[in-house]
N, C-alpha and C positions, 0 to 999 in steps of 0.2 A: 589680428586679421583682421578686418572686414567683409565682410562674405554679402553683395548684399543676394536675401532670399525671396521679397516680390521688392514696389514700390515702396518709396519711403512713407511720402503724402496718405500715400492711400493703406496707414498702419498696419502695416506688417511689419517683419521681424527679422534684427540681423545676427549675427555667427557670432557669436564675442566665444575666442581663442581663448584661456588663460595655461600658460605655464608656471609648473610648477617646480620644487627643488630649485638647487643654488644659482644665482643670480653669478654672473660670466664678474671680469676684474673683480672682483672680491680683495677693497686692501685688508694683507693677515697685520694685527700689532709683532712687535719683537717680542714679546714676550710667547704669542700662542704661533706663532715657529719656530721658539726654546723648546716649548708644549713638545710641540710637536717629533720633535727634530732629538730631543730625549726620547720620545714614545721611543720613535723607533729603531733606536740606540741601542735601549737597554738589550740586556740576555736575551735570546731567544725569540729576540721580535721579527716579527718577514713584514718588513717595508714596506707590500705595496698591501700591508694587509691594517696598514697605519692611515695609511694612504688614502686609501678608502673611509676608514670611520671620520679623520678629517673632510671628506667629500676634496680632495684634490689628486694631481696624477702623482699619480709614483714621481713622475720624471722632476715635478714640483719639489717632492718633497725631500729627494738626492741634490737637485741645485740646491733648497740651501744647506741640510749636510755638508754639500762640499762648501758652501761660504761662512758659515761655522766652523768650520776646520781652517780653511781659510783665515777669517781671525783668530782661534787660536792663536795659530803658526805667529802670524804679526803683532801680539799682545805678548808671545815669549818672548821675540828675540826684539822686542821691543823695549825688557824689560817689566814687564807690568803681569804685578803681584793678581793672583787672583784668591781667589779668598775660600772658605767653604767654612761649613758649618762645621763646632766644638761642641761633639756628644761627649755625655760628663756618664764616664758610666760606673754608678754604686758598685759593682759585684767585680770592680778589680784587682787581682788575688794584690795578693804581700808580695815587696817583695823583697825574692829572694837573699841569704847575708852574706855573695861573696856576691852575685853581680850590685853593683853600684843601680843609684833608685834615679830613671828618667825624667826630667824637667820636662818634655815636650815626649810622647811616644804617634808620629805622623801615617794614617793606614793609605798610600798612592797606589794604584794597580794589584790591589794583592798581597800588595807589601806592608811591615806593620817595619818602616823604624823609628828608631828607641835615639833623642837628640840631647847627650849628656850636660850640662848647667856649665857653661863655658864655651861650647863644641867650635870649631872652625865655619864659619857663615860662607866665607865661598868654596871651599868641600857641602857646605849642604845642599848646599843653592844648585851645583855640576846634578849630588847624586836625585836630590825631586827634583829633575828640572830630566834628567836620566828613565828615569822610571816613570815619571810620566811620557814622556816621549813613546816609552817603548808599550805601553799603554794606551795606547793608537794604533 
């Protein structure tokens, strides 16, 4: 805002106000939104503190979380697969002789699912979806 302190033609000066801080109507990328949502969903995270760190209103963060949940439900109902990174663990103990070696071990919502070779795909899909739904 320009406030005239004296006549501009007489060589006076003008007052200039500088606004600092985040500009309004910021455009957030989907990756930024996903990082903020993931940070707010971490165990022990407080949503209002996460929102403060991202310099957004808590309501905005809750809106992003709601939209992320809705998108996940739509993807699950459409039969889309979601992938997680595979982590090789070199410290895996040797298989017990009385238990068959699992071809795949999947950890979902704190539960470990051991999938033997030749497992029924329909049953496995149902089990994994149930575990994922219980974690949400």
